[in-house]
C-alpha positions as CSV (number, residue, x, y, z in Angstrom):
1,X,76.9,60.0,13.3
2,X,80.8,60.1,13.9
3,X,82.2,64.0,13.2
4,X,85.5,64.7,11.6
5,X,87.1,68.0,12.0
6,X,88.3,69.3,8.7
7,X,89.8,73.0,7.8
8,X,88.4,74.7,5.0
9,X,88.9,78.4,3.6
10,X,85.8,80.7,3.2
11,X,85.5,84.4,2.4
12,X,85.8,86.3,5.8
13,X,82.6,88.3,4.8
14,X,80.7,85.1,4.4
15,X,81.8,83.6,7.8
16,X,81.0,86.5,9.6
17,X,77.2,86.4,8.2
18,X,77.1,83.0,9.3
19,X,78.6,83.6,12.5
20,X,76.2,86.6,13.2
21,X,73.2,84.4,12.2
22,X,74.1,81.1,14.1
23,X,75.8,82.4,17.2
24,X,78.9,80.6,19.0
25,X,78.8,77.3,18.7
26,X,76.3,76.9,15.9
27,X,78.5,77.4,12.9
28,X,79.6,73.6,12.2
29,X,75.8,72.6,12.4
30,X,75.0,75.3,10.0
31,X,77.7,74.4,7.3
32,X,76.7,70.8,7.7
33,X,73.2,71.9,7.0
34,X,74.4,73.4,3.9
35,X,76.6,70.7,2.6
36,X,73.4,68.2,3.1
37,X,71.1,70.5,1.2
38,X,73.9,70.9,-1.9
39,X,74.3,67.0,-1.8
40,X,70.4,66.8,-2.4
41,X,70.3,69.0,-4.9
42,X,73.5,67.5,-6.9
43,X,71.9,63.8,-6.4
44,X,68.4,65.6,-7.8
45,X,70.3,67.3,-11.0
46,X,72.0,64.0,-11.7
47,X,68.3,62.1,-11.5
48,X,67.1,64.8,-13.6
49,X,69.5,64.4,-16.2
50,X,69.3,60.9,-16.3
51,X,65.5,61.0,-16.8
52,X,66.0,63.8,-19.6
53,X,68.8,61.3,-21.5
54,X,66.2,58.6,-21.3
55,X,62.8,60.4,-22.1
56,X,63.9,64.1,-23.4
57,X,63.5,67.2,-22.0
58,X,61.2,68.3,-19.3
59,X,57.8,70.2,-21.0
60,X,57.8,73.6,-19.2
61,X,54.0,73.7,-19.6
62,X,53.5,70.4,-17.8
63,X,55.6,71.7,-15.0
64,X,53.6,74.9,-14.8
65,X,50.5,72.7,-15.1
66,X,51.9,70.6,-12.0
67,X,52.7,73.8,-10.1
68,X,49.1,74.8,-10.5
69,X,48.0,71.4,-9.5
70,X,50.2,71.7,-6.1
71,X,49.3,75.5,-5.3
72,X,45.9,76.2,-6.3
73,X,45.6,79.3,-4.6
74,X,48.1,81.0,-7.0
75,X,50.8,81.9,-4.6
76,X,54.1,82.5,-6.2
77,X,56.4,79.5,-6.2
78,X,60.3,79.9,-7.1
79,X,61.1,78.0,-10.2
80,X,64.9,77.5,-8.8
């Protein structure tokens, strides 16, 4: 994949936390991964909205039942 340099402005404290976490040279890769995750979340949100507009809102009891099937041990799974 080709890459292009961009200039962005982010809070200094956030940049410092990222830099401390990834070290020298890993900042761009970290930001790229974060942007990719956000695009995936945006796409998923759009898919959910389209499905809900066609079929109505998701029943939270059904979600809980499916979550229990996927996690029979009962470990906490975030509903984020």
